[in-house]
Every structure is written in C-alpha cells, then in structure tokens.
N, C-alpha and C positions, 0 to 999 in steps of 0.2 A: 337410495335417492342422497343418506347421509355417508354409505360406502365412495359411494363417487365425487363429493366433495371432498372428501377425504383424502381421496386417488387425488384431486389435483392442485393440494395442497401441497401434501409430500412430492408428486412431481415439477409443483412452484422450487418448493425449497430445493430439490436438487439441480436444479439447473441455475436457483441463485448460487450453491456453496460451488457446483461447477464453477461458476464467473471467475468466483473470489476465488478457491482455490490456483486455479488455475495462474489467475496474475500476480496473484502477492507469490508466488515459486516465479512467479518468470521475471518477477521486477528485482527479485532479491540476487536473482541469475546474471542480469543483465547490469545490474548494479555499480557495479568493479569500473566499469565508461565511465566516465566522465564528459558533458558535453554544451559547448557554449550555448546556451538560449539563445540570445542575441542575433548570432550568426546564424542560426537555423532561422528567423525569421528576416533576416538579410536586414538586419540591423545594426549598427555600431555598439562595439563595449560599452554597457553604464557607467562603470566608473565610479560607482556607491562611495562615497566619502564614510565609511560608519566606523566608529571608534580608531580614526585615525590610519584604518586600512580602508585600501582601494579594494572594492568588490564589484567584481561581475556575477553575473548569473550564469555559473558555470556550473551544473548541476550533474548527477546522477540519471544515467541514462535508464533504470525504475521511475524515474516520475512521469516520463511519460506513457506509461500506462497505468499506472498507481492510483491516479481517478477514478478508471471503473473500478476500483477496489473500494473509493470515498462511497461512491453509486451504490454497488453492492452494498456494501456492508450499512450502510441506509435506512434500503431495502429489505432485507433482513430485518433490521431493527425494528423497522414500522411495524411488519407483518407477522416476527416469531419473537419478539421482544429478545430481553436480554440471554436467555434460556439459547435461540438460536444463535447467536453471535458470540457468546462463549464458544459455544459447541465450535464452530467453522473456527473460530480464531484458534483452541488448542489443536483441531485439526491442521490449521495451515504451518503455527510454527513445529506441530511434530513434523509434517509434509517435508519445510524446509528445512530443517536440519536433519531428515533424512535425505534430500537431496545432495546437506554438502558433505554428509560422511561417505555415501556413494564416490561423487566428483574424490572425496581426501584420498578413497581408498583407490581409484582406478590412476590418480596421479601419480603412485607410487608402484603399478603396475610397465615393468620395464618396456619400451616399444619395442619393435620388431623394427630391422635395422631394413628391410626393404621399402618399408613406409616411411621412415627417415629418408632415407634417397631419393622417394618418389616426389617428397613433399620440402624440398630445401630449397628451392627458389621462390621468389615471387615475379610474379611479370615482368618485370622491368633487371629479370635476372641476376637480382641481390640475393645474399646465401641470407639463410637462416633457421632456424633449428624449431623443427616445428613441431616435438615435442616442448621445447621449455617456453613457446607460446602456447600452450597449451596450457602447462603447467601455471605460469604466469595467469595466461586471465581468470579463467578458473578458480584458480586453490587464491578464493581472499584468503586473508587471515582471521585467526580463529577467534580474538577481541573483537574485530568486527561485525563476522555473526553473530557470535553471542550477544552483540551490542544490540544489535539492529532487533536481530528474537524478541529482546525485552522491551525493547522503544516500541514495537511492533506491540506486540500485551498489552501494556500497558496503556498506549493510545487509543489500541479497540474497550477496552473496559470505561476508560475514560470517554469518550466516543458514547457508547450506549449508554453511561450514565448521565449522562448530559444531555442526549436525546432526550429519556426518557420522564426528565424530573421536566425537560422544555414542554412535552407534550403532554403530563400534570396542570401545569398551566395555561397552556393555548387551546386543549382538546384534541379535534380533529381538526381541529382548523390552522392556519400560519404552517403549512409545510413548510415552506422557502428557513421559515426562521431556528427550527426545533433539526431539520437537516444541513445547514447549512452550517447555524451555530453549533451544532456539537463537532463537525469539521474543522471548526476552524481554532474549538481549544484543542482535542483529541491532538492534534496534526502541530501547535504551539510546544505542546509536552511532548510529542516526539522527536520532535525538529533537535532539542535540547539534548535530549538524554542520552539520543545514539551517538551524541557530540560526543558529551561528555564521558559516555562511559568508555569510546573508544578513542578517543585520545587528547584525552588530560596526561595532560605529562611530556606530551607529544608539540601542542601547541598551548602557546599562552592562555589564560582566559578570556582576553579582550580580544583574541582571535579566532577562540569558539562563542563569543556572543556577536561576532562580525557576520562568523558565516554562519551559524542562526537564525541570524535578523532574517539575512540578504535569501537564504531559503526556504525560510515561513515566507515572505514575499512574495514567492512565486507562489506556494501553498495554498497564502490566503488568498489570490487573486484567480487561481483554477477552483478554487472553492465557491467563490464568487459566480463565476463565467459557470457552474455546474448545474446549476439550482434547476436551468431549464430544464435538465435532462433527468433530473428528480422527477421532473411533475411530469416528464413522457414515462418515467418510467413506472408510475403508480397510474398511469391512465390503462399502459396497458398491460397490467397486474389487474387492478379495476372490472374492467371489461374480461380478460380473462377468468376469474374467479365471481363475478359478477359483484355489483354494487354493495348490495345489503352483508353479503357473505368477506367482502374485502372488508366493509368495515365491522365487522362485528371478530372478524380475525386481528385486528387491530388495534381492538377493544383490549381484547382475550391478550395479547401480546401487554400492551402497555398495565393491565393489571399484577402481569407476574414478573415486572421490570422494576423490585424496588430497593433491594441494596444495591451497591456499591460492586458486591464481590455475586 
C-alpha cells in the first residue's frame, strides 16, 4: 500500500513538472513577440497615463501561457513544498539556458542555399531572407536572457516563501489567499527585476517604472482570475491521491519549507 501511494506521488510530481517545464521553456521562446492585449479582446488601446507616459497593454507573448506556470508552481508548492519548487525551478532555468545555447549555436550554422531559395518570398510575393528572419526571431539578446532567468528564479523563491508563510498563518484553509497572495507578491518583484536588469541604461527609470506597472496590472488581474483554476487543480489532485493522503502530503510539505533559501 505504501509503495502504491509513493508511486502515485511520484507520478503526480512528474506530471506537474512536465507541465511546468514545458510552459516555462515555451514562454521564454515565444516571449520575443509583443502583442496588443486590448486588440486581442476587440477593445481600444487603454491609453493609461502612468508617470507622464501613455501606456497600453502591449505584452510579451509569453504572458499568454505564463499563468499555467503560476498554477502549476502553486500546486507543486502545496503538495511538495519548497524542496519541490526549488528543484523544478532550477531544472527549468537550466533547460531554458540549454535551449538558448542550442539556438545560439544553430544561428551560426551556414544556411543551405536551396533552403534560402525555396523560402525567399511570402504569400504576397514580397522578398525576405529566411535565415535573417530565423536569427532575428529566435536570437534574443544575451542580456535579456540572463535578466529573465534571474527574475524567474528570484520570483520562484519569493513565491514559495510567501506561500508557505501564509500557509502557516491560515493552516489548510484559505487556499485562495496563499495561492493568489504569493503570486501577486512574486510577480510584482519579477516584473521589475527583469526590466531593470535588462533595460537599465536603455530606458529611463520613469519609463521602466511605467512599463513595470502596466505589466503588473495585467499579472494582477490574471492572478485573481486564476483562483477558481487553483481550486479545480486541488480537487483533481485530492481525488487522485485521496483526501487523507493529499492532506498529509500538504502538511509534510509545509513542515519542510521554513527558510527563504
């Protein structure tokens, strides 16, 4: 019986880890595209006046699937505690770095001439250089990559710390508070860390602050809207493990999650 429960626990971690890693890596890769949040919803630009700058919700494409990372991180936090979140966060950072290293190397491979000739016009007949497009899209700046990884790790450490502190205060109750509260705090830090590391010296401090506030308003809204999905995830896992086993696992995880590091 004990082996069966341990097997289910391990399978749960593998599934959650797979979801977390896949979405974290893909979010980093597609993050080079900036899209209009308002137009995606059929709305007019927000034209928010923040610190004298007119700001719209122009967001990185990674923001589309990053909420999945939020949810998965909170579920790992609940059932596997700080050790589980740290393990998967370091793995994600390593895999993301590896992905960009492979992309960096492939960008420097000389393109085959027939490949360029076969892919040098769009559907409207306009000429373009396929190799240039490949390099431009996937070749994100090294400073942005390093800044993003640093912000990701800091955000994850803050998230698990706040999550477990709130859990000690509320016990097993008020899931919405520890899940949403930890995300709101960690994403506030993440939003500004990545901007200041990546763009200090390029944008003014006021511009960085205005961009950070706009990005955080989006993340704040998404974190609130995700609350029902957090409960849905807990319900599925509790049914899979069994109510008593899930509660025991959650309690054990909380006891292993004391310090920040």
